[in-house]
C-alpha positions as CSV (number, residue, x, y, z in Angstrom):
1,M,10.0,21.9,-24.8
2,T,10.7,20.4,-28.0
3,D,12.3,16.6,-28.1
4,R,15.8,18.2,-29.3
5,S,15.8,21.4,-26.3
6,A,14.2,18.5,-23.8
7,V,17.3,15.7,-24.5
8,D,19.9,19.3,-24.1
9,T,18.3,19.9,-20.9
10,I,18.7,16.3,-19.8
11,R,21.9,16.4,-21.0
12,G,22.7,19.2,-19.1
13,Y,21.6,18.0,-15.5
14,F,23.8,14.5,-16.5
15,Y,26.1,16.8,-16.8
16,Q,26.4,18.6,-13.3
17,F,25.7,14.8,-11.9
18,D,28.5,13.8,-13.3
19,L,30.3,17.1,-12.4
20,S,28.8,16.5,-8.2
21,I,30.3,12.9,-8.7
22,L,33.8,13.5,-10.3
23,S,33.7,16.5,-7.4
24,V,33.1,13.9,-4.8
25,L,35.7,11.7,-6.0
26,Q,38.4,13.8,-6.1
27,L,38.6,15.0,-2.2
28,T,41.3,14.5,-0.3
29,S,39.9,13.6,2.9
30,L,36.8,11.3,3.5
31,E,35.6,13.8,5.8
32,D,35.3,16.8,3.7
33,S,32.0,16.6,1.7
34,I,30.0,18.3,-0.8
35,E,26.6,20.1,-0.6
36,I,24.0,20.0,-3.6
37,E,22.3,23.1,-4.9
38,C,23.5,25.1,-1.6
39,T,25.3,29.1,-2.6
40,E,25.7,27.4,-5.9
41,D,25.0,23.7,-8.1
42,I,28.1,22.5,-6.2
43,D,29.6,23.1,-2.5
44,I,32.7,21.4,-2.2
45,R,33.7,22.0,1.6
46,T,37.1,20.7,2.7
47,A,39.0,21.5,6.7
48,T,40.6,24.9,5.3
49,E,37.4,26.0,2.8
50,V,34.4,26.4,1.0
51,T,34.4,26.5,-2.6
52,A,30.9,27.2,-4.6
53,T,30.4,26.0,-7.6
54,Q,27.8,27.3,-11.0
55,C,27.9,24.5,-13.7
56,K,27.4,25.4,-17.2
57,Y,26.5,23.4,-20.6
58,Y,26.1,25.1,-23.6
59,A,26.9,22.6,-26.0
60,K,25.5,24.4,-28.4
61,T,26.1,28.1,-27.9
62,E,28.8,30.5,-27.8
63,Y,30.2,31.5,-25.4
64,N,28.9,35.3,-24.5
65,H,29.0,37.2,-21.3
66,S,25.7,37.3,-20.8
67,L,25.4,33.4,-19.9
68,I,27.2,33.8,-16.5
69,K,26.8,37.3,-15.7
70,D,23.5,36.2,-13.5
71,A,25.9,34.0,-12.2
72,V,28.2,36.8,-10.6
73,K,26.3,38.7,-10.0
74,H,24.5,36.5,-7.9
75,M,28.4,35.6,-6.4
76,V,28.8,39.1,-5.6
77,S,25.6,39.6,-3.9
78,H,26.6,36.4,-1.9
79,F,29.8,38.0,-1.0
80,K,28.4,41.5,0.2
81,Q,27.0,39.3,3.2
82,V,30.5,38.4,3.3
83,L,31.7,41.6,3.4
84,D,29.1,42.1,6.1
85,G,29.6,39.7,8.8
86,K,26.8,37.7,8.0
87,K,28.3,34.7,5.6
88,P,31.4,33.2,6.0
89,K,34.1,33.3,3.6
90,I,33.8,30.9,0.2
91,L,35.3,30.5,-3.3
92,Y,34.0,31.1,-6.3
93,F,34.0,28.7,-9.2
94,I,31.8,28.9,-12.3
95,R,32.2,26.1,-14.9
96,G,31.2,26.0,-18.1
97,H,31.5,24.1,-21.8
98,Y,30.5,26.0,-25.2
99,S,31.2,25.7,-28.3
100,S,32.8,28.4,-29.2
101,G,33.5,32.3,-28.1
102,Q,36.2,30.9,-25.1
103,E,38.7,33.5,-26.3
104,K,37.0,36.1,-25.7
105,L,37.9,35.6,-21.9
106,D,41.1,35.5,-22.7
107,G,42.5,38.4,-21.2
108,G,41.3,37.9,-18.0
109,I,38.9,39.8,-15.9
110,D,40.0,43.0,-13.6
111,V,37.7,45.3,-11.7
112,D,36.8,47.5,-14.8
113,F,35.8,44.8,-16.9
114,L,33.7,42.9,-14.0
115,K,31.9,45.6,-13.8
116,K,31.0,47.0,-16.8
117,H,30.4,43.4,-18.8
118,F,29.3,41.1,-14.9
119,L,27.3,44.3,-12.9
120,T,26.1,46.1,-15.1
121,Y,23.0,45.6,-17.2
122,S,19.7,47.2,-18.6
123,E,15.7,46.5,-16.7
124,G,12.8,48.0,-19.5
125,K,12.7,48.8,-22.7
126,G,12.3,52.4,-24.8
127,S,11.9,55.2,-23.2
128,D,11.4,53.2,-19.9
129,K,14.9,51.5,-20.4
130,I,17.0,51.7,-17.2
131,T,20.5,50.8,-16.5
132,R,21.6,49.5,-13.4
133,Y,25.2,48.1,-11.7
134,H,24.9,45.9,-9.5
135,H,28.1,47.1,-7.4
136,T,26.4,50.6,-6.9
137,E,23.4,49.2,-5.7
138,L,24.9,46.7,-3.3
139,G,27.6,49.3,-1.7
140,I,30.8,47.3,-2.6
141,S,33.6,48.8,-3.3
142,D,36.6,48.9,-6.6
143,A,38.8,47.7,-3.5
144,D,36.6,44.6,-2.2
145,L,36.2,43.9,-6.0
146,A,39.6,43.6,-6.7
147,E,39.0,41.1,-3.1
148,F,35.9,38.8,-4.8
149,L,38.3,38.7,-8.2
150,R,40.7,37.0,-6.1
151,R,38.4,34.4,-4.9
152,L,36.7,33.9,-8.2
153,T,37.7,31.5,-11.1
154,I,36.1,31.1,-14.6
155,D,36.4,27.9,-16.4
156,V,34.6,28.2,-19.7
157,R,36.8,25.6,-21.7
158,A,35.5,22.6,-18.9
159,K,36.0,19.4,-20.7
160,G,32.4,18.4,-22.8
161,F,29.7,15.8,-21.6
162,D,31.5,12.4,-23.3
163,E,35.3,13.7,-21.9
164,Q,33.9,13.9,-18.5
165,Y,31.9,11.7,-18.3
166,Q,34.9,9.2,-19.1
167,D,37.2,11.1,-16.4
168,V,34.4,9.9,-13.8
169,L,34.7,6.3,-14.5
170,G,38.3,6.8,-14.9
171,A,38.2,8.2,-11.5
172,I,35.6,5.1,-10.1
173,Q,38.3,2.3,-11.7
174,S,40.6,3.9,-9.4
175,K,39.5,3.9,-6.7
176,F,37.6,0.5,-7.0
177,D,40.2,-0.9,-9.1
178,C,37.5,-2.6,-10.7
179,S,36.4,-3.2,-14.6
180,P,35.5,-0.8,-17.1
181,F,31.4,-2.3,-16.8
182,T,31.7,-2.9,-13.2
183,A,33.1,0.6,-12.8
184,E,29.8,2.1,-15.2
185,Y,26.3,-0.5,-14.5
186,F,27.2,-0.7,-9.9
187,Y,29.8,2.1,-8.6
188,Y,28.5,5.2,-11.6
189,N,24.5,3.6,-11.5
190,N,24.4,3.5,-7.6
191,A,26.6,7.4,-7.8
192,L,24.0,8.7,-10.0
193,A,21.1,7.4,-7.6
194,V,22.9,8.8,-4.5
195,I,23.0,12.5,-6.2
196,R,20.2,12.4,-7.8
197,E,18.6,11.5,-4.3
198,L,20.3,14.3,-2.8
199,S,19.2,16.9,-5.2
200,I,15.6,16.4,-4.0
201,K,16.1,17.0,-0.7
202,Q,14.0,20.3,1.2
203,A,16.7,20.8,3.7
204,S,20.6,21.8,2.8
205,T,21.6,19.7,5.3
206,D,20.0,16.5,3.6
207,R,22.0,17.5,0.7
208,T,25.1,17.1,1.7
209,I,27.5,14.1,1.9
210,T,30.8,13.5,3.0
211,K,33.0,11.4,0.3
212,K,32.9,8.5,3.4
213,Q,29.4,8.5,3.2
214,F,28.9,8.2,-0.8
215,L,31.6,5.5,-1.5
216,E,29.6,3.4,1.6
217,K,26.6,3.8,-0.3
218,I,28.0,3.7,-4.0
219,D,29.8,0.8,-3.1
220,K,26.7,-2.2,-4.3
221,S,26.1,-5.9,-5.3
222,S,23.5,-5.2,-7.5
223,V,23.0,-3.7,-10.7
224,L,20.3,-1.4,-9.7
225,F,17.6,-0.2,-12.4
226,N,18.1,3.3,-11.9
227,E,15.7,5.6,-14.5
228,W,17.9,8.1,-14.7
229,F,21.0,5.2,-15.7
230,V,18.6,3.8,-17.9
231,Q,17.4,7.0,-19.7
232,R,21.5,8.3,-20.4
233,K,22.4,4.1,-21.8
234,G,18.6,3.8,-23.4
235,R,17.3,0.9,-22.3
236,K,17.7,-1.3,-25.1
237,A,21.4,-0.8,-24.6
238,H,21.2,-1.2,-21.2
239,L,19.6,-4.7,-21.2
240,A,22.1,-5.6,-24.2
241,A,25.0,-4.8,-22.2
242,L,23.8,-6.9,-19.4
243,R,23.4,-9.4,-21.6
244,K,26.7,-9.4,-23.1
245,E,28.4,-8.7,-19.5
246,Y,26.9,-12.2,-18.0
247,F,25.2,-14.1,-20.5
248,T,27.1,-14.3,-23.8
249,E,28.6,-17.9,-23.8
250,L,29.9,-19.1,-26.8
251,N,30.6,-22.8,-25.2
252,V,27.8,-23.0,-22.4
253,S,30.0,-25.1,-19.8
254,P,28.1,-27.7,-17.3
255,F,27.7,-25.5,-14.6
256,E,24.6,-25.7,-11.8
257,R,22.8,-22.2,-13.0
258,F,20.3,-20.8,-10.6
259,F,17.6,-18.5,-12.1
260,L,15.7,-16.9,-9.1
261,V,13.5,-13.6,-10.8
262,E,10.9,-11.7,-8.8
263,V,7.2,-10.9,-10.4
264,D,5.3,-8.2,-9.8
265,P,1.4,-10.4,-9.3
266,T,-0.4,-7.4,-9.2
267,S,1.2,-7.2,-13.0
268,Y,1.2,-10.7,-13.6
269,V,1.2,-12.4,-17.0
270,R,1.4,-16.4,-16.8
271,S,2.3,-16.3,-20.3
272,D,5.4,-13.9,-20.2
273,L,6.7,-16.7,-17.2
274,K,5.7,-19.4,-19.5
275,D,7.7,-18.0,-22.4
276,L,10.4,-17.3,-19.7
277,F,10.8,-20.5,-18.6
278,F,11.7,-22.1,-22.3
279,E,13.7,-19.3,-22.8
280,L,15.7,-20.8,-19.9
281,S,15.9,-24.0,-20.9
282,R,16.4,-23.2,-24.9
283,K,19.9,-21.2,-23.7
284,W,20.9,-22.2,-20.9
285,A,20.2,-26.4,-21.0
286,K,21.7,-29.6,-23.4
287,L,20.2,-31.9,-23.7
288,S,20.7,-33.6,-27.2
289,V,21.2,-37.1,-27.4
290,R,25.5,-36.9,-27.6
291,E,25.7,-34.1,-24.7
292,P,28.5,-35.9,-22.6
293,S,27.8,-33.9,-19.2
294,P,23.9,-32.7,-20.0
295,F,22.4,-30.0,-18.0
296,C,19.3,-27.7,-16.9
297,P,19.1,-24.7,-15.0
298,Y,17.2,-24.1,-12.1
299,V,14.4,-21.6,-11.2
300,Y,12.4,-19.9,-8.8
301,I,9.8,-17.4,-8.5
302,H,9.6,-14.6,-6.3
303,G,6.4,-13.0,-5.4
304,L,4.2,-15.7,-7.3
305,P,1.2,-17.1,-5.2
306,D,1.3,-20.8,-4.6
307,A,-2.2,-21.3,-6.7
308,E,-0.7,-19.2,-9.5
309,L,2.9,-21.6,-9.1
310,L,1.2,-24.4,-9.5
311,A,-1.5,-24.0,-12.2
312,L,1.5,-22.6,-13.7
313,K,4.1,-26.0,-13.6
314,R,0.4,-28.0,-14.3
315,E,0.4,-26.0,-17.7
316,L,3.8,-26.8,-18.6
317,S,2.9,-30.4,-18.3
318,T,-0.1,-30.7,-19.8
319,E,1.9,-29.2,-23.0
320,G,4.5,-31.6,-22.2
321,F,7.3,-28.9,-20.8
322,K,8.5,-31.5,-18.6
323,L,10.2,-30.0,-15.0
324,I,10.6,-31.2,-11.2
325,D,10.3,-29.8,-8.1
326,G,11.7,-31.8,-5.8
327,H,8.5,-33.3,-4.3
328,D,8.4,-37.1,-5.9
329,F,4.6,-37.7,-4.9
330,Q,1.8,-35.2,-3.5
331,G,2.3,-34.6,0.5
332,A,6.6,-35.4,-0.2
333,L,9.1,-33.4,1.9
334,F,11.5,-31.4,-0.8
335,S,13.9,-33.3,-1.1
336,H,17.2,-31.9,-2.7
337,E,18.2,-35.5,-4.0
338,S,15.1,-35.7,-6.1
339,I,16.1,-31.5,-7.9
340,T,19.1,-32.1,-8.3
341,Q,18.9,-35.8,-10.3
342,K,20.4,-35.0,-14.1
343,A,18.6,-34.1,-16.4
344,T,19.2,-36.1,-19.8
345,Y,17.9,-36.6,-23.3
346,G,16.3,-39.8,-22.1
347,N,14.2,-38.2,-19.1
348,G,13.2,-35.1,-21.0
349,I,13.8,-32.8,-17.9
350,K,14.1,-29.7,-19.2
351,I,14.1,-27.4,-16.2
352,K,14.1,-27.1,-12.3
353,V,11.6,-25.5,-10.3
354,L,12.2,-24.5,-7.0
355,N,8.9,-23.0,-5.0
356,T,10.5,-21.7,-2.2
357,L,13.8,-19.7,-1.2
358,A,14.5,-22.4,1.3
359,N,14.5,-24.5,-1.5
360,V,16.9,-22.9,-3.1
361,Q,19.0,-22.4,0.1
362,Q,18.7,-26.2,0.5
363,T,19.8,-26.9,-2.9
364,L,22.6,-24.7,-2.7
365,D,24.0,-26.4,-0.4
366,A,24.0,-30.0,-1.0
367,I,25.6,-29.5,-4.9
368,T,29.2,-30.3,-4.4
369,G,31.8,-30.3,-6.8
370,K,30.5,-28.5,-9.4
371,N,30.2,-25.0,-10.1
372,R,27.3,-23.2,-9.4
373,R,26.2,-19.7,-10.4
374,I,23.0,-17.9,-8.9
375,Y,21.6,-15.2,-11.2
376,Q,19.1,-13.0,-9.3
377,F,16.6,-10.4,-10.8
378,H,14.8,-8.6,-7.9
379,I,12.2,-5.3,-9.0
380,G,12.6,-4.3,-5.2
381,K,15.3,-4.9,-2.7
382,S,17.1,-8.1,-3.4
383,Y,15.6,-10.7,-1.7
384,F,18.1,-13.2,-1.4
385,D,22.3,-13.6,-0.3
386,Y,24.4,-17.0,-0.7
387,D,27.7,-16.4,1.7
388,N,30.1,-18.3,-0.5
389,A,32.6,-17.6,-1.5
390,S,33.2,-19.5,-4.2
391,V,29.8,-19.2,-5.6
392,R,29.6,-16.6,-8.1
393,H,25.9,-14.7,-7.5
394,I,24.7,-12.1,-9.9
395,K,22.0,-9.4,-8.5
396,I,20.1,-7.2,-11.3
397,Q,17.1,-5.4,-10.6
398,I,14.6,-5.2,-13.2
399,E,11.2,-3.3,-14.2
400,Q,9.1,-6.1,-15.4
401,V,9.5,-10.0,-16.3
402,S,9.8,-9.3,-20.2
403,D,12.9,-7.2,-18.6
404,V,15.0,-11.0,-17.9
405,K,14.3,-12.5,-21.8
406,H,16.1,-9.2,-23.1
407,I,19.1,-9.9,-20.5
408,I,19.6,-14.0,-20.8
């Protein structure tokens, strides 16, 4: 597959995923459901009916009847089983986006048109070429085909890739009353993960989800590192958007900022973490002699062995990067009074290291009368919760420590 065709294929997947998300959001009842890739790409099930939807995305291709012929044949075959009492009645919907040629269906579809353009086809080549009639082989009468057409809707003027995407984000914003950023990076990101997970399940029953279940699953408080979402946005653009939303301040206020960063001990590189400490201090500390309210950030590293954390702090200290960790002398217990002492130009404290999550909790609890913010970067599941509505707690899933530098 060429790079161009691979991109087109990926866009086709996203187009179908977006339609699935939009379909479930537009369900009337919380108990209504969608089924991913069951009878068709998307089966929409309400209390009174089921609609099997086939989704086609050909943004660079002119519409021709041959492009949906197989889909129509498949639906007619299913309808035959309905007539034979083997399957329940459903509605059929073919939805497609094409570059041109949509006028070829402007005259509508009658039984003769259906048989000529969708149910008649050829097999073989040369003298071996034969013409086959799908409706005849199935034994379906014209009256039956007329009934089928009453249950079939074909839309060859479906919205384009970007327009449908904006419809999805708009539906999310309306449902959750949220900002465009939250709609895209929280809810849509989570929705994409849910639909993708459903699509790869083996059993059809596992590929079904109600609107209520869907809304509960996507209502999460963490920005997930969903590889499909990141691929859609582009990794660089994804990290830049997070930086713009959370870490772009013209005038850095003297808040008590806690940066909680998870590392993978199997791929950890000390120099990367040292660089992160330097960057956190450079961007989120103000220690000049003229600063009226000097401050520096707190940092906690999750997943780092105690011995390595000690070696890291020793190395930073040796290199003249002054830090404190709430332990005033060897063997001393952690003291929140010690860790919360003011960093100033005079004492040269550039960062405050919290060794454990218990230390993080104690310090947050001890600080009063100041604006506190928590920025948690997690590789797997989030590892810290702080139940205080007055403290802003932002959770961002990352793939590696270097992502944090690009975000902050």
